[in-house]
C-alpha positions in Angstrom: 29.8 -20.1 10.8 27.0 -22.3 9.9 24.0 -21.6 7.7 20.7 -22.6 9.4 17.2 -22.5 8.0 14.3 -21.5 10.3 10.6 -22.0 9.6 8.3 -19.3 10.9 4.5 -19.5 11.4 1.7 -17.6 13.2 -2.1 -17.7 13.2 -2.9 -15.4 16.1 -2.6 -11.8 17.0 -1.9 -10.3 13.6 0.0 -13.2 12.1 1.7 -11.1 9.3 3.0 -8.7 11.9 4.2 -11.6 14.1 6.2 -13.2 11.3 7.6 -9.9 10.0 8.7 -8.9 13.4 10.2 -12.3 14.1 12.2 -12.0 10.8 13.7 -8.7 12.1 14.4 -10.2 15.5 16.3 -13.2 13.8 18.5 -10.6 12.2 19.3 -9.2 15.6 20.3 -12.4 17.3 23.8 -12.4 18.7 26.6 -13.8 16.4 23.9 -14.3 13.7 23.2 -12.6 10.4 20.0 -12.9 8.3 21.0 -14.1 4.9 17.7 -14.4 3.1 14.0 -14.8 3.7 11.1 -16.2 1.7 7.9 -14.6 0.7 5.0 -14.9 3.1 2.6 -17.8 2.5 -0.9 -18.6 3.8 -1.5 -22.2 4.8 -4.3 -24.3 6.2 -3.8 -25.4 9.8 -2.0 -28.7 10.2 -3.9 -29.9 13.2 -7.4 -28.9 14.3 -9.2 -27.2 11.5 -11.3 -24.9 13.8 -8.5 -22.3 13.9 -7.3 -19.5 11.6 -5.0 -20.1 8.6 -1.3 -19.7 9.2 1.1 -17.2 7.8 4.5 -18.9 7.1 7.9 -18.0 5.9 11.5 -19.5 6.0 14.6 -17.6 6.8 18.3 -18.5 6.2 20.7 -17.3 8.8 24.5 -17.5 9.2 25.3 -18.1 12.8 28.2 -18.8 15.2 25.7 -20.1 17.7 25.7 -23.9 18.4 22.5 -25.6 17.4 21.3 -25.9 21.0 22.1 -22.2 21.6 20.1 -21.2 18.5 17.2 -23.4 19.6 17.2 -21.6 23.0 17.3 -18.2 21.2 14.3 -19.2 19.0 12.3 -20.4 22.0 13.0 -17.1 23.8 11.7 -15.2 20.8 8.6 -17.4 20.8 8.0 -16.6 24.5 8.5 -12.9 23.8 5.7 -13.1 21.3 3.4 -14.8 23.8 3.9 -18.4 22.8 2.9 -20.8 25.5 4.6 -24.2 25.3 2.7 -27.2 26.3 -0.5 -25.9 24.7 -2.5 -28.0 22.2 -0.3 -29.9 19.7 -0.7 -28.2 16.3 -3.0 -25.7 17.9 -3.2 -21.9 17.3 -0.1 -19.9 18.3 1.3 -16.4 18.1 4.6 -17.6 16.8 6.2 -20.9 16.0 9.9 -21.0 15.1 11.4 -24.3 14.0 15.0 -25.0 13.4 14.7 -26.9 10.1 18.3 -27.3 9.1 21.7 -26.6 10.8 24.3 -26.9 8.1 24.5 -30.5 7.0 24.2 -31.8 10.5 22.0 -34.6 11.7 21.0 -34.0 15.3 18.8 -36.2 17.4 18.5 -35.2 21.1 15.5 -35.1 23.4 15.4 -31.3 22.8 16.2 -31.1 19.1 15.9 -33.1 15.9 17.6 -31.7 12.7 16.6 -31.9 10.0 13.2 -31.1 11.4 11.2 -34.3 11.3 8.2 -32.8 9.6 10.1 -30.9 7.0 9.7 -33.4 4.1 5.9 -33.4 4.2 5.0 -29.8 4.9 4.4 -27.7 1.9 4.3 -24.5 4.0 8.0 -25.2 4.8 9.2 -26.7 1.5 8.0 -24.1 -0.9 9.4 -21.1 1.1 12.6 -23.1 1.5 12.7 -23.9 -2.3 12.2 -20.2 -3.0 15.4 -19.1 -1.1 17.5 -22.3 -1.5 16.4 -24.1 -4.7 19.5 -26.3 -5.0 19.5 -27.3 -1.3 19.8 -31.0 -0.4 18.3 -31.9 2.9 20.5 -34.5 4.8 18.9 -37.9 4.8 15.8 -36.7 2.9 16.7 -35.5 -0.6 16.6 -32.3 -2.6 14.2 -29.5 -1.6 12.9 -29.4 -5.2 12.0 -33.2 -5.1 10.5 -33.0 -1.7 8.4 -30.0 -2.6 7.2 -31.6 -5.9 6.2 -34.7 -4.0 4.3 -32.6 -1.4 2.3 -30.4 -3.8 0.7 -27.0 -3.1 -2.7 -27.9 -1.8 -3.9 -25.4 0.8 -0.9 -23.1 0.2 -1.0 -19.6 -1.1 1.9 -17.2 -1.8 1.0 -13.8 -0.4 3.9 -11.5 -1.4 7.2 -11.6 -3.2 10.3 -11.9 -1.0 12.6 -9.1 -0.3 16.2 -10.2 -1.0 18.7 -9.6 1.7 
């Protein structure tokens, strides 16, 4: 079993509902158990600014799936939510699921980079991650607490308290 962290985001088609439903679906993945989830956060778009704000969260799962299998399962969930790959980079989307961390592994393949390359500079990932794993060290990057402090909270708003699992 490996503990993996997954970033969730949506800014289309009722984003709160998209993220909440995706959290339930993560819990239903085969050979995977949802351990914890963060509060929901609202964040400004990373790319083009002429799109709605995002709703974000982070989930911790314990899984027997290999990293590549978990990525495939996440991409399947995105597709079931109407996500169309190949659309505008950092553009609006119904659901974005990013495999942020997979245990303490460093993975670099054409399909998957773990830790997620943008993790260290995205407050909409770091603060939800800090909420559920405050003592976590990100391989090759540093502690979540230090990364979050360096990133700041500009454009980030916590919307609700998390529900412990």
